[in-house]
C-alpha positions in Angstrom: 47.9 -9.3 -14.9 47.2 -5.6 -15.3 44.7 -6.8 -18.4 43.1 -9.7 -16.5 42.2 -6.9 -13.6 40.8 -4.4 -16.3 39.0 -7.2 -17.8 37.3 -8.2 -14.5 36.2 -4.8 -13.8 34.5 -4.5 -17.3 33.0 -7.9 -16.5 31.5 -7.2 -13.3 30.3 -4.0 -14.3 28.5 -5.5 -17.3 26.9 -7.9 -15.0 25.7 -5.4 -12.3 24.2 -3.3 -15.0 22.6 -6.5 -16.8 21.0 -7.1 -13.2 19.8 -3.6 -12.7 18.2 -4.4 -16.2 16.7 -7.7 -15.0 15.1 -6.3 -11.9 13.7 -3.3 -13.8 11.8 -5.9 -16.3 10.3 -7.7 -13.4 8.6 -4.2 -12.4 7.7 -4.2 -16.1 6.6 -7.7 -16.7 5.8 -9.0 -13.0 4.3 -11.9 -14.5 5.4 -14.8 -16.7 5.2 -14.5 -20.4 6.7 -14.4 -23.7 8.0 -10.5 -23.4 9.3 -11.5 -19.5 10.9 -14.3 -21.1 12.4 -12.7 -24.2 14.0 -10.2 -22.1 15.6 -12.1 -19.8 17.0 -14.5 -22.5 19.8 -12.5 -23.5 21.3 -11.8 -20.3 21.0 -15.3 -19.2 23.3 -16.3 -22.4 25.4 -13.2 -21.5 25.8 -14.4 -18.2 27.1 -18.3 -19.8 29.5 -16.4 -21.9 30.6 -13.3 -20.1 33.4 -14.8 -17.6 35.4 -16.6 -21.2 36.9 -13.2 -20.8 38.6 -13.8 -17.7 41.5 -16.6 -17.7 42.8 -16.6 -14.2 41.6 -19.4 -12.1 40.8 -17.0 -9.2 39.0 -14.6 -11.4 37.9 -16.4 -14.3 37.1 -19.6 -12.6 35.1 -17.9 -9.5 33.0 -16.1 -12.0 32.6 -18.7 -14.0 31.1 -20.5 -11.3 29.1 -17.7 -9.7 27.7 -16.1 -12.8 27.6 -19.1 -15.7 26.5 -21.3 -13.4 25.0 -20.1 -10.3 23.5 -16.5 -11.6 22.5 -17.9 -14.6 20.4 -20.6 -13.3 18.8 -18.2 -10.9 17.9 -16.2 -13.9 16.1 -19.2 -15.2 13.8 -19.7 -12.0 13.4 -15.8 -11.8 12.2 -15.9 -15.5 9.4 -18.3 -14.3 8.8 -16.1 -10.8 10.9 -19.0 -8.9 13.7 -19.5 -7.2 15.8 -17.2 -4.5 15.5 -13.9 -6.6 11.5 -14.1 -6.7 9.6 -12.2 -3.8 6.6 -11.0 -2.5 7.1 -7.9 -2.4 10.0 -7.6 -4.9 13.3 -7.5 -3.5 15.0 -4.2 -3.7 18.0 -3.7 -6.0 20.6 -3.1 -3.0 19.7 -7.2 -2.3 18.6 -8.3 -5.7 22.0 -7.9 -7.2 24.1 -9.8 -4.4 21.6 -12.5 -4.2 21.7 -13.0 -8.1 25.8 -12.7 -8.0 26.7 -14.9 -4.7 25.5 -17.7 -3.0 23.8 -15.9 -0.4 20.6 -16.1 1.3 18.6 -13.8 3.4 17.6 -15.9 6.2 19.5 -16.9 9.4 21.3 -20.0 9.0 19.4 -22.6 10.9 19.8 -26.5 11.3 17.9 -28.4 8.6 18.3 -31.6 6.7 21.4 -32.9 8.8 23.1 -29.3 8.6 24.8 -29.1 11.8 24.7 -25.8 13.6 28.1 -25.2 15.3 28.8 -22.4 17.9 31.4 -19.6 16.7 34.1 -21.0 19.2 33.9 -24.5 17.8 33.7 -23.1 14.2 36.8 -21.2 14.8 38.6 -24.4 16.1 37.6 -25.9 13.0 38.5 -23.6 10.8 41.8 -23.2 12.6 42.5 -26.9 12.4 41.8 -27.1 8.6 44.3 -23.8 7.9 47.0 -25.8 9.9 46.4 -28.8 7.9 46.4 -26.8 4.4 49.7 -25.3 5.4 51.4 -28.7 6.0 49.8 -29.8 2.8 51.8 -27.2 1.1 55.0 -28.3 2.9 54.4 -31.7 1.5 54.1 -30.6 -2.0 57.8 -29.7 -1.6 58.7 -33.4 -1.6 55.8 -34.7 -4.4 58.6 -36.2 -6.8 59.3 -38.5 -3.5 55.6 -39.4 -3.1 53.5 -41.8 -5.2 51.3 -39.8 -7.6 47.8 -41.5 -6.2 48.8 -40.1 -3.0 49.7 -36.7 -4.4 46.0 -37.0 -6.2 44.6 -37.9 -2.7 46.2 -34.7 -1.4 44.9 -32.7 -4.0 41.5 -34.1 -3.3 41.9 -32.9 0.4 43.7 -29.6 -0.7 40.8 -28.5 -2.9 38.2 -29.0 -0.2 40.0 -27.3 2.4 40.8 -24.2 0.1 37.1 -23.9 -1.1 35.6 -24.3 2.3 38.2 -21.7 4.1 37.7 -19.4 1.1 33.7 -19.5 1.3 34.0 -18.9 5.3 36.1 -16.0 4.5 33.7 -14.8 2.1 30.4 -15.5 4.4 32.3 -13.3 7.3 32.5 -10.7 4.8 29.4 -10.8 3.3 27.8 -10.7 6.8 29.6 -7.8 7.9 29.3 -5.7 4.9 25.5 -6.5 3.8 24.0 -8.5 7.0 23.6 -11.6 4.7 24.1 -15.1 5.1 26.2 -17.3 2.7 24.9 -20.5 1.8 27.0 -23.1 3.3 29.3 -25.0 0.6 30.2 -28.3 2.0 28.9 -30.2 5.5 32.1 -32.7 6.1 31.7 -34.6 2.9 34.1 -37.3 4.7 31.6 -38.4 6.6 28.7 -39.4 3.9 27.8 -42.9 4.1 26.5 -43.2 0.8 26.4 -41.4 -2.6 23.2 -39.9 -2.0 24.2 -38.3 1.4 27.8 -37.1 -0.2 25.9 -35.4 -3.3 22.4 -34.5 -2.2 23.7 -33.2 1.5 27.4 -32.7 2.0 29.1 -31.6 -1.3 29.0 -28.5 -3.0 25.7 -27.5 -1.5 25.2 -24.3 -3.6 25.0 -26.5 -6.9 22.9 -28.9 -5.2 20.2 -26.2 -4.0 20.4 -24.4 -7.6 20.1 -27.8 -9.8 17.4 -29.5 -7.4 14.8 -26.6 -8.6 16.0 -25.8 -12.3 16.9 -29.5 -13.7 16.0 -32.1 -10.9 12.6 -31.2 -10.4 11.0 -30.5 -13.7 12.9 -33.7 -15.0 11.3 -35.8 -12.3 7.6 -34.3 -13.0 7.9 -34.9 -16.6 9.2 -38.2 -16.0 6.3 -39.0 -13.6 3.9 -39.0 -16.4 5.6 -42.0 -18.3 7.3 -43.9 -15.2 4.9 -43.2 -12.3 6.0 -41.1 -8.9 8.0 -44.1 -7.6 10.5 -44.4 -10.4 10.4 -40.7 -12.1 13.7 -39.8 -9.5 16.1 -42.0 -11.9 15.8 -40.0 -15.2 15.6 -36.8 -13.4 18.9 -37.9 -11.4 20.6 -38.7 -14.9 19.7 -35.5 -16.0 21.3 -33.2 -13.3 24.4 -35.0 -13.2 24.5 -34.5 -17.1 23.9 -30.8 -16.8 26.3 -30.8 -14.1 28.7 -32.3 -15.7 28.4 -30.0 -18.9 28.7 -26.7 -16.4 31.7 -28.0 -14.9 33.5 -28.7 -18.4 32.6 -25.1 -18.8 34.1 -23.8 -15.8 37.2 -26.3 -16.4 37.5 -24.4 -19.7 38.0 -21.4 -18.2 41.0 -22.6 -16.5 43.5 -23.7 -19.5 41.6 -22.9 -22.5 42.0 -26.5 -23.6 39.2 -28.3 -26.1 36.9 -30.5 -23.4 37.3 -34.2 -23.5 34.4 -35.0 -22.1 36.0 -36.7 -18.9 34.3 -34.4 -16.3 30.9 -35.0 -17.9 31.8 -38.5 -18.0 32.6 -38.5 -14.4 29.3 -37.1 -13.2 27.2 -39.2 -15.8 29.2 -42.0 -13.9 27.8 -40.9 -10.7 24.5 -40.3 -12.0 23.9 -43.7 -13.0 26.0 -45.1 -9.6 23.3 -43.1 -7.6 20.4 -44.5 -9.8 21.7 -47.8 -9.0 21.7 -47.1 -5.2 18.4 -45.6 -5.2 16.9 -48.7 -6.9 18.6 -50.9 -4.5 17.4 -49.1 -1.6 13.8 -49.0 -2.9 13.7 -53.0 -3.9 15.0 -53.8 -0.3 13.2 -51.3 1.5 15.7 -50.7 4.3 16.3 -54.6 5.1 19.8 -54.2 4.3 21.5 -51.4 5.6 25.7 -51.3 6.2 26.8 -49.7 9.0 28.4 -46.4 8.4 31.8 -47.5 9.5 31.8 -49.4 6.3 29.4 -47.4 4.0 31.6 -44.1 4.7 35.1 -45.4 3.7 33.7 -47.3 0.8 31.8 -44.2 -0.6 34.7 -42.0 -0.1 37.2 -44.4 -2.0 34.4 -44.4 -5.0 34.4 -40.8 -5.1 38.5 -40.6 -5.1 38.9 -43.3 -7.0 36.6 -42.2 -9.9 37.9 -38.9 -9.5 41.7 -39.9 -10.1 40.2 -41.6 -13.2 38.2 -38.7 -14.9 37.7 -35.7 -12.6 41.9 -34.9 -12.2 43.1 -35.5 -15.6 41.7 -32.5 -17.3 42.1 -30.5 -13.9 46.0 -31.4 -14.4 46.3 -30.7 -18.3 44.9 -27.4 -17.8 47.9 -26.8 -15.3 45.1 -25.4 -12.9 47.1 -26.5 -10.0 50.0 -24.6 -11.0 48.4 -21.3 -12.6 46.8 -21.4 -8.9 49.9 -21.2 -6.8 51.7 -18.8 -9.2 48.4 -16.2 -9.2 48.9 -16.6 -5.2 52.3 -16.1 -5.2 51.7 -13.0 -7.6 49.0 -11.3 -5.1 51.3 -11.9 -2.2 54.3 -10.2 -4.2 51.3 -7.0 -5.1 50.3 -6.8 -1.1 54.0 -6.6 -0.2 55.6 -4.3 -3.3 52.2 -2.7 -4.4 53.7 -3.9 -7.9 51.4 -6.2 -10.1 53.2 -9.2 -11.5 52.5 -11.4 -14.5 51.5 -14.8 -12.8 53.3 -16.8 -15.7 56.6 -15.1 -14.8 56.8 -16.8 -11.7 57.5 -20.4 -10.7 55.7 -22.4 -7.9 58.0 -23.8 -5.5 55.8 -26.6 -4.5 54.7 -28.1 -7.6 
């Protein structure tokens, strides 16, 4: 455990130094040219590979998601003076680094594209309920040997959503309190999605959607429009976006267990890219003449996402023992808080799994 912490300190120190270098390069080469591109390229590659020095779920997985994926993609956009890191006048270093490392934004969060603005009181009630449900789930795992495996996988779906939502809400509160910046919302009640387009575009993993849209979807759509016209250009753009998402998920999953990628996770996202394309085509052809009511389309959407998750998404997740590692790492952290003693998570046994 001590070695992992030391590695994390070294990794994040390297990240901060690299971003300071990028901030300086922006001053030297303020416009996009070959020198600016060649200056940023080694850092982008470094960001993809650097989190591989960490093996834990909480440190390695989080760093891989924030740096290998979001951070490197933000730097790709920044290379061409686009994205959240680009500003006129340029951002000060004190803002540039947190914006590059974490899913935060400068402006106050507002109601936009169906996202609901909630009062402080309602948010507290919302997250209190989610914490309660998560606690109940943990208790239920004690009886997992008596529960059908498919039900356990359903509970895992709910667990992942609740855990990410709660952790990012805590992170959002800390970032706002410490540096006055807003955390981009990660979820918008995905269980209410009425279509795959609604689920992936407006409700699930919004940080990823917001970074994939300008880096992959937009350029792919513009390129496709030369050959297919504007009406059908979104189709190959959707395929490209989901393919890249699958590859990046493979990288994050590799950090969990260091197991050789099987392509199942990529297959999951490619399948959803094709399914979403079919949905888009049907909507364009029917031109809104046939719309299923939400009470029917919402359960169908959720069922399809969960079924395909059981088939392709969860098997590599479970083979990497990500659930067990996450549990033992949490127990090791609790032990450290109680005794101020570092414990190797591999020496612990999770009583719930």
